[in-house]
N, C-alpha and C positions, 0 to 999 in steps of 0.2 A: 486480398482481403477475405476473411473467413466469416461466413454467416453462422451465427450460433443460436439463432432462434428460428422456429418454423415460419413459413410465409404467413403474413397477417397484415391487416391494415395498420400502417405505422401511425403512432400517436403524434401527429404533427410532423415535425422535421425528423429526418433519419438520425438515429442515435449511433455514435461510433465510440467504442472504448479504445482509446489509444494506449494499449498495453498488451503484452503477451503473457501476463501473469494469469495462471489458471485460477488463483485464489480470487483475484478481482473479477474475473469472468463469472465464477460461481456465485459471488456475492451479488453482482448485477442481475444475474438470472432470477434472483429472489423477487425482483420487481415485476416479473411476468410481462415484460414489454420486449418487443423485438429490437435487437441491436446487432451491429457488426463489430468485428475486432480487427485492428490493424496495428502492426508494430510501429512505434514512433521513430525508431532508429535515431535516438538522441544519445550523445556522448554524456555519460553519467559521472565523469571524473570531477571530483570536488575542486573548487578554486582555492587557491592559497589563502588560508585564514578564514575560509567560509564556515559559518556555524552550521550545525546539523539542521536547525530550523530553516535557515536561509537556503541551504542546499535542497531540502525537500520542496520548498515553495518554488524555487527556480526550476527544478527539473519537472515538477508537475505541470507548470505553465509551458515550459519548452516542449513537452510531449504533446500537450493539447494543441499548441500552435502548429507544430510540425504536421500533425495529421489533418488539422483544419485547412492547411494550405493545399492539401491534396483533395480535400472534400469540402469546399467552401460553403455548400448549402447545408451541411450536416451540423448537428450539435455534437461536439467532441469532448469526451472526458479524458483528462490526463491525471495521473496520480503517481506519487512517489512516497516511499517510507524510508526514514533513516533512524537507526537506533542512536540515541544521544546519551553517551556515558560521560557525564560531567563535562560536556562540551566537546568530547571526542566522537566523531561520527563513525558508526559501525554499519557497514553495508552488508550485502549478501556475501557469506563466506566463500562460496564456490567449491571449497574442498573440505574434507573431514578435518584435516589438521587445523585449518583456520577456524572452523566452527568450534573445535575444542578450545582453542586459544580465546575466542570471544566469550564463550560461556564461563570459562575460568575467571576471566576479567569481570564478568557481570555478577558472579556469585556473591551473594550478600549485599549487592548494590541496588540502588534505585535507578532505573534506566527509563528515560523518556523516549517513547517511540513517536517521532514526529511524522505524522501521516498527512500529507498535503493533497488537495484535490483542486483541479482547475477545470473549468468548463468554458469552451470557446465556440463561437459560431462566426466564421469569417464574413458570411454574407450579411449579417445584421450588425456586426461589430460588437457582439456580446462577448464579454470576457470577465470572468470572476475567478478568484482563487481564495481558498480558505485552508485552515489547518486544524487538525484534531491532534492534540497532544495527550498521549496516553502514558500515565505514570505507572511503571511496573516495578514491583519490589521482588527481587529474586531471593530464593532461599539461600542460606549460608551453609558453610561446613558444619556449623553447630546444629543446623536443621537437617543434616544428613545428606546434603547435596555434595557428594564426593565425586571423584573422577569416575568411579564405576557407574554411578547413576547418569552422569553426563554421557559416558560411552554408550550405555544401554539406550538412552534416549536418542542419540544421534544414529545409532545403527538401526533403530526401529523406524524413525521418522525420516531420516536423511533430509533434513530441512536446509539444504545448502543454498536454496534459492530464496531464503527468508532473511530479512534484515536481522542481524544479530543471531542467526540460527534459531530464532524463537518462533515456534509454530504452536501458538496457544490453542488453536482449535483442535489439536490432537494431543499427544502425550506431553507436549511442552507445557500444558497447564500444570503438570506435576512439579515443574521447576519453580513455580511461583508461590509467593506468599500473599501478594495482594495486587489488584489492578484497580486503578482509579481513572475513569474517563467519563465523557458525556455523550459518546456516540459508540454504541456497543460493538459495531463491526470494524471500528477503526484499526484495532490492533491486528486484525486479519489482513488489512491492506486497503480497504475502501470504506470510508465513513458514510454509511448509507443515509443517515439523517441529513447530512450536509449535501450529499449527492442529490437526493430527492428535491431539496429546496432549490438547488442551483439549476438543475435541468428543467424544473418547472418554470423558473424565471426565464430560461432560455427558449421556452416554447414547446417543451415536451409534456404531453398530457399523460398522467400516471393512472388516474382512476376514472 
Protein backbone atom coordinates (compact mmCIF):
# COMPACT_ATOMS: atom_id res chain seq x y z
CA UNK A 1 0.00 0.00 0.00
CA UNK A 2 1.38 3.41 -0.97
CA UNK A 3 0.96 6.49 1.19
CA UNK A 4 0.26 9.52 -0.99
CA UNK A 5 -0.13 12.23 1.64
CA UNK A 6 2.36 13.52 4.24
CA UNK A 7 2.01 12.30 7.85
CA UNK A 8 -0.80 14.12 9.61
CA UNK A 9 -3.58 13.57 12.07
CA UNK A 10 -6.09 11.51 10.17
CA UNK A 11 -9.64 12.89 9.92
CA UNK A 12 -11.52 10.15 11.75
CA UNK A 13 -11.01 6.75 10.14
CA UNK A 14 -8.19 5.97 7.74
CA UNK A 15 -9.19 6.70 4.17
CA UNK A 16 -8.09 4.34 1.38
CA UNK A 17 -8.55 4.86 -2.34
CA UNK A 18 -9.05 1.46 -3.90
CA UNK A 19 -7.66 2.38 -7.29
CA UNK A 20 -4.38 2.57 -9.15
CA UNK A 21 -5.64 5.40 -11.37
CA UNK A 22 -3.38 8.43 -11.18
CA UNK A 23 -6.31 10.59 -12.24
CA UNK A 24 -8.43 9.54 -9.24
CA UNK A 25 -5.48 9.97 -6.90
CA UNK A 26 -4.86 13.51 -8.15
CA UNK A 27 -8.54 14.37 -7.77
CA UNK A 28 -8.73 13.05 -4.21
CA UNK A 29 -5.61 15.03 -3.31
CA UNK A 30 -7.65 18.19 -3.95
CA UNK A 31 -9.46 17.57 -0.64
CA UNK A 32 -6.20 18.02 1.34
CA UNK A 33 -6.78 15.04 3.59
CA UNK A 34 -4.38 12.11 4.07
CA UNK A 35 -5.22 8.86 2.33
CA UNK A 36 -3.58 5.67 1.17
CA UNK A 37 -3.83 3.95 -2.19
CA UNK A 38 -4.20 0.24 -2.82
CA UNK A 39 -4.93 -1.81 -5.91
CA UNK A 40 -8.31 -3.57 -5.65
CA UNK A 41 -7.21 -6.41 -7.97
CA UNK A 42 -10.73 -6.94 -9.33
CA UNK A 43 -11.57 -8.64 -12.62
CA UNK A 44 -13.16 -5.94 -14.80
CA UNK A 45 -14.56 -8.24 -17.48
CA UNK A 46 -18.18 -7.29 -18.29
CA UNK A 47 -20.89 -9.89 -17.73
CA UNK A 48 -22.86 -11.07 -20.72
CA UNK A 49 -25.60 -8.55 -21.50
CA UNK A 50 -24.50 -6.20 -18.73
CA UNK A 51 -25.27 -2.54 -19.39
CA UNK A 52 -22.50 0.07 -19.06
CA UNK A 53 -24.30 1.61 -16.08
CA UNK A 54 -24.65 -1.72 -14.29
CA UNK A 55 -21.03 -2.59 -15.08
CA UNK A 56 -19.70 0.65 -13.59
CA UNK A 57 -21.79 0.27 -10.43
CA UNK A 58 -20.83 -3.38 -9.95
CA UNK A 59 -17.12 -2.76 -10.40
CA UNK A 60 -17.01 0.30 -8.14
CA UNK A 61 -18.62 -1.67 -5.33
CA UNK A 62 -16.47 -4.74 -5.96
CA UNK A 63 -13.30 -2.64 -5.78
CA UNK A 64 -14.32 -0.98 -2.52
CA UNK A 65 -15.34 -4.28 -0.95
CA UNK A 66 -12.12 -6.01 -2.02
CA UNK A 67 -9.90 -3.40 -0.36
CA UNK A 68 -12.21 -3.12 2.68
CA UNK A 69 -11.75 -6.83 3.35
CA UNK A 70 -8.01 -6.19 3.76
CA UNK A 71 -8.51 -3.01 5.79
CA UNK A 72 -11.75 -3.46 7.74
CA UNK A 73 -11.26 -0.39 9.95
CA UNK A 74 -10.72 1.96 7.00
CA UNK A 75 -13.16 3.91 4.87
CA UNK A 76 -12.53 2.68 1.32
CA UNK A 77 -13.39 4.41 -1.94
CA UNK A 78 -13.94 2.35 -5.09
CA UNK A 79 -14.72 3.85 -8.47
CA UNK A 80 -15.17 2.81 -12.06
CA UNK A 81 -15.95 4.54 -15.33
CA UNK A 82 -17.45 3.08 -18.50
CA UNK A 83 -18.11 5.01 -21.70
CA UNK A 84 -21.65 4.22 -22.85
CA UNK A 85 -22.09 4.48 -26.63
CA UNK A 86 -25.79 3.77 -27.17
CA UNK A 87 -25.65 0.88 -24.69
CA UNK A 88 -22.30 -0.47 -25.89
CA UNK A 89 -19.62 -0.28 -23.16
CA UNK A 90 -16.27 1.22 -24.12
CA UNK A 91 -13.49 0.72 -21.60
CA UNK A 92 -9.81 1.68 -21.59
CA UNK A 93 -8.41 1.09 -25.07
CA UNK A 94 -4.96 -0.01 -23.92
CA UNK A 95 -3.47 0.42 -27.39
CA UNK A 96 -3.24 3.16 -29.99
CA UNK A 97 -5.15 1.12 -32.56
CA UNK A 98 -8.09 0.50 -30.23
CA UNK A 99 -8.13 4.16 -29.20
CA UNK A 100 -8.39 5.22 -32.86
CA UNK A 101 -11.26 2.80 -33.36
CA UNK A 102 -13.11 4.07 -30.27
CA UNK A 103 -12.77 7.73 -31.19
CA UNK A 104 -13.91 7.11 -34.74
CA UNK A 105 -17.02 5.41 -33.37
CA UNK A 106 -17.71 8.27 -30.95
CA UNK A 107 -17.20 10.99 -33.56
CA UNK A 108 -20.43 12.98 -33.96
CA UNK A 109 -22.13 10.93 -31.23
CA UNK A 110 -23.38 11.62 -27.72
CA UNK A 111 -21.61 9.33 -25.25
CA UNK A 112 -22.61 8.91 -21.61
CA UNK A 113 -19.65 8.38 -19.29
CA UNK A 114 -21.03 6.30 -16.43
CA UNK A 115 -18.84 7.13 -13.42
CA UNK A 116 -19.70 5.09 -10.35
CA UNK A 117 -18.40 5.51 -6.81
CA UNK A 118 -18.74 3.22 -3.81
CA UNK A 119 -17.70 3.83 -0.20
CA UNK A 120 -17.38 0.91 2.20
CA UNK A 121 -16.29 0.47 5.82
CA UNK A 122 -16.36 -3.19 6.83
CA UNK A 123 -16.04 -2.49 10.57
CA UNK A 124 -19.20 -0.37 10.74
CA UNK A 125 -21.12 -2.07 7.94
CA UNK A 126 -21.28 1.19 6.01
CA UNK A 127 -21.84 0.76 2.29
CA UNK A 128 -23.05 3.28 -0.27
CA UNK A 129 -22.86 3.40 -4.05
CA UNK A 130 -23.81 6.20 -6.43
CA UNK A 131 -23.39 7.09 -10.08
CA UNK A 132 -22.67 10.31 -11.98
CA UNK A 133 -23.72 10.12 -15.62
CA UNK A 134 -21.89 12.63 -17.80
CA UNK A 135 -23.36 13.26 -21.24
CA UNK A 136 -20.65 14.21 -23.74
CA UNK A 137 -21.24 15.29 -27.32
CA UNK A 138 -18.26 14.68 -29.60
CA UNK A 139 -17.47 16.82 -32.60
CA UNK A 140 -18.27 15.36 -36.02
CA UNK A 141 -16.44 15.22 -39.34
CA UNK A 142 -18.40 18.31 -40.34
CA UNK A 143 -16.88 20.02 -37.28
CA UNK A 144 -13.42 19.09 -38.52
CA UNK A 145 -12.78 16.11 -36.27
CA UNK A 146 -11.03 14.07 -38.92
CA UNK A 147 -8.54 11.22 -38.58
CA UNK A 148 -5.61 13.65 -38.54
CA UNK A 149 -7.00 15.45 -35.48
CA UNK A 150 -7.64 12.13 -33.74
CA UNK A 151 -4.10 10.99 -34.52
CA UNK A 152 -2.58 14.25 -33.24
CA UNK A 153 -4.60 14.06 -30.03
CA UNK A 154 -3.65 10.45 -29.35
CA UNK A 155 0.05 10.99 -30.06
CA UNK A 156 0.05 14.04 -27.79
CA UNK A 157 -1.93 12.70 -24.81
CA UNK A 158 -1.55 8.90 -25.17
CA UNK A 159 -4.80 8.44 -23.18
CA UNK A 160 -4.83 4.66 -23.45
CA UNK A 161 -5.74 4.25 -19.78
CA UNK A 162 -8.88 6.41 -20.07
CA UNK A 163 -12.36 5.07 -20.82
CA UNK A 164 -13.06 5.70 -24.47
CA UNK A 165 -9.59 7.29 -24.81
CA UNK A 166 -11.24 10.56 -23.72
CA UNK A 167 -8.97 12.71 -21.55
CA UNK A 168 -11.03 15.86 -21.14
CA UNK A 169 -8.67 17.51 -18.64
CA UNK A 170 -6.06 17.75 -21.40
CA UNK A 171 -6.16 18.18 -25.16
CA UNK A 172 -9.18 15.87 -25.29
CA UNK A 173 -11.40 18.84 -24.51
CA UNK A 174 -10.81 19.89 -28.15
CA UNK A 175 -12.64 16.74 -29.30
CA UNK A 176 -15.87 17.83 -27.66
CA UNK A 177 -18.81 20.01 -28.55
CA UNK A 178 -20.65 19.89 -25.22
CA UNK A 179 -20.53 18.37 -21.71
CA UNK A 180 -23.59 18.03 -19.48
CA UNK A 181 -23.18 16.86 -15.87
CA UNK A 182 -23.89 17.75 -12.24
CA UNK A 183 -20.51 16.79 -10.71
CA UNK A 184 -17.66 18.62 -12.47
CA UNK A 185 -14.87 16.10 -11.85
CA UNK A 186 -16.89 13.01 -12.77
CA UNK A 187 -15.65 12.92 -16.35
CA UNK A 188 -12.03 12.84 -15.14
CA UNK A 189 -12.83 9.72 -13.11
CA UNK A 190 -14.00 10.59 -9.58
CA UNK A 191 -17.14 12.68 -8.85
CA UNK A 192 -15.87 14.72 -5.90
CA UNK A 193 -19.23 16.16 -4.83
CA UNK A 194 -20.58 12.65 -4.36
CA UNK A 195 -17.29 11.49 -2.86
CA UNK A 196 -17.36 14.20 -0.20
CA UNK A 197 -20.95 13.43 0.72
CA UNK A 198 -20.36 9.70 1.01
CA UNK A 199 -17.09 9.75 2.96
CA UNK A 200 -18.57 12.29 5.39
CA UNK A 201 -21.46 9.89 5.96
CA UNK A 202 -18.91 7.11 6.57
CA UNK A 203 -17.17 9.12 9.30
CA UNK A 204 -14.37 11.02 7.54
CA UNK A 205 -14.09 14.70 8.55
CA UNK A 206 -13.24 17.00 5.68
CA UNK A 207 -13.24 20.51 7.15
